[in-house]
C-alpha positions as CSV (number, residue, x, y, z in Angstrom):
1,M,106.9,74.8,162.6
2,K,108.5,77.6,160.9
3,G,106.5,80.0,158.5
4,R,107.6,81.3,155.2
5,A,110.3,83.9,154.9
6,Q,109.1,87.4,155.2
7,G,108.8,89.7,151.9
8,E,108.8,86.8,149.4
9,D,104.8,86.3,149.0
10,G,104.1,86.5,145.1
11,S,107.6,86.1,144.1
12,V,106.7,83.0,141.9
13,L,103.7,84.8,140.4
14,V,106.2,87.5,139.2
15,L,108.7,85.0,137.6
16,V,105.7,83.1,136.0
17,L,104.3,86.4,134.5
18,G,107.8,87.4,133.0
19,L,108.4,84.1,131.6
20,F,104.7,84.3,129.9
21,A,105.7,87.5,128.4
22,V,108.8,86.2,127.1
23,L,106.9,83.3,125.4
24,L,104.4,85.8,123.9
25,V,107.0,87.7,122.4
26,L,108.7,84.6,121.1
27,V,105.5,83.5,119.6
28,G,105.0,86.7,117.9
29,V,108.4,86.6,116.4
30,V,107.9,83.0,115.1
31,V,104.7,84.2,113.6
32,N,106.1,87.2,111.9
33,I,109.1,85.3,110.4
34,S,106.7,82.5,109.2
35,S,104.4,85.2,107.6
36,V,107.5,86.6,105.6
37,V,109.0,83.2,104.5
38,L,105.5,82.2,103.3
39,A,104.9,85.3,101.5
40,K,108.5,85.1,99.7
41,R,107.7,81.7,98.7
42,S,104.3,82.8,97.3
43,L,106.1,85.8,95.7
44,A,108.7,83.6,94.0
45,S,106.1,81.2,92.6
46,A,104.2,83.7,91.1
47,A,107.3,85.2,89.5
48,D,108.1,81.9,88.2
49,G,104.8,81.1,86.7
50,A,104.7,84.6,85.0
51,A,108.2,84.0,83.5
52,L,106.9,80.8,82.0
53,S,104.1,82.3,80.5
54,A,105.9,85.0,79.3
55,A,108.6,82.8,77.6
56,Q,105.8,81.8,75.4
57,A,105.3,85.4,73.9
58,L,106.8,84.4,70.5
59,D,108.1,87.4,68.3
60,Y,106.6,86.2,64.9
61,D,108.5,88.8,62.9
62,V,111.9,87.7,64.2
63,F,111.2,84.2,64.0
64,Y,110.0,84.3,60.4
65,V,113.1,86.2,59.5
66,R,115.9,84.4,61.6
67,G,114.1,81.0,62.0
68,P,114.5,78.8,65.1
69,A,118.5,78.4,64.8
70,E,119.0,80.4,67.9
71,G,115.9,79.6,70.0
72,V,112.5,81.1,70.5
73,P,112.5,85.0,70.0
74,L,110.4,86.8,72.4
75,S,108.4,90.1,71.9
76,D,108.8,92.7,74.4
77,S,104.9,93.7,74.2
78,G,103.9,90.2,74.4
79,V,106.0,89.5,77.4
80,R,104.7,92.5,79.2
81,E,101.2,91.6,78.3
82,R,101.4,88.1,79.4
83,V,103.1,89.3,82.7
84,A,100.4,91.8,83.3
85,A,97.7,89.3,82.8
86,Y,99.4,86.8,85.1
87,A,100.0,89.5,87.7
88,G,96.0,90.3,87.6
89,A,95.3,86.7,88.3
90,A,97.7,86.2,91.1
91,A,96.8,89.6,92.7
92,H,93.5,88.0,94.2
93,D,95.7,85.8,96.5
94,Q,98.7,88.3,97.0
95,P,97.5,91.8,97.7
96,G,99.8,94.8,96.5
97,L,101.6,92.4,94.0
98,Q,103.4,94.3,91.3
99,M,105.2,92.7,88.5
100,A,107.3,93.9,85.5
101,G,108.5,91.9,82.6
102,R,111.2,92.3,80.0
103,V,113.2,90.4,77.5
104,E,117.0,89.7,77.9
105,G,119.0,88.9,75.0
106,G,115.9,88.5,72.8
107,Y,115.1,85.0,74.1
108,V,114.8,85.2,77.8
109,A,111.7,86.5,79.7
110,V,112.7,88.2,83.1
111,V,110.1,88.9,85.4
112,T,110.6,91.1,88.6
113,A,107.7,90.8,91.4
114,T,107.6,92.9,94.4
115,R,105.1,93.1,97.2
116,N,104.6,94.7,100.6
117,V,103.6,92.3,103.4
118,G,102.1,93.5,107.0
119,L,103.3,91.5,109.7
120,P,100.8,90.2,112.1
121,F,102.4,91.0,115.2
122,G,104.8,94.1,113.7
123,G,103.9,96.4,116.3
124,W,105.5,94.0,119.0
125,V,108.8,94.4,117.5
126,G,108.8,97.8,115.7
127,V,108.5,96.6,112.0
128,A,105.1,97.0,110.7
129,D,105.9,95.8,107.2
130,V,108.4,94.1,104.9
131,D,109.3,94.9,101.3
132,L,109.8,91.7,99.4
133,S,111.0,90.9,95.8
134,A,111.7,88.1,93.5
135,V,113.3,87.7,90.0
136,A,112.5,84.9,87.8
137,R,113.9,84.0,84.2
138,A,112.4,81.7,81.6
139,R,113.4,80.5,78.1
140,A,111.1,78.5,75.8
141,P,112.8,75.2,75.0
142,L,113.3,74.6,71.2
143,V,113.2,71.0,70.1
144,A,113.9,70.3,66.6
145,A,111.4,68.2,64.7
146,R,112.7,64.7,63.4
């Protein structure tokens, strides 16, 4: 009976360790990508909510002068206040959340949200964190009474 070939002891162990290392790197990459995708969805959702809230910041002075013919006019200061209040409430779930609101065309609330997300396994791939941003627009619907 012939024995094993000389010099090949432990070669399977090296192959298994190499495949295990590749598997760990793939798991780290998938976790990092999932973290970024979930943070982006959460950021977009917060921006949408803030824009919907800001779209209700009626500018009473303009509304009383022009009436409801063109839509619901928005107040710049009211939009900023509503966005700041929404950002304060949402910051609990999203550390580092920054939001800014403005009025576009007098009737559309525009909210820009930004956030820096630290990657769970960022050191493995050389990228420690990612800057995310989302923009949302909302306009209050105006329905004429019948």
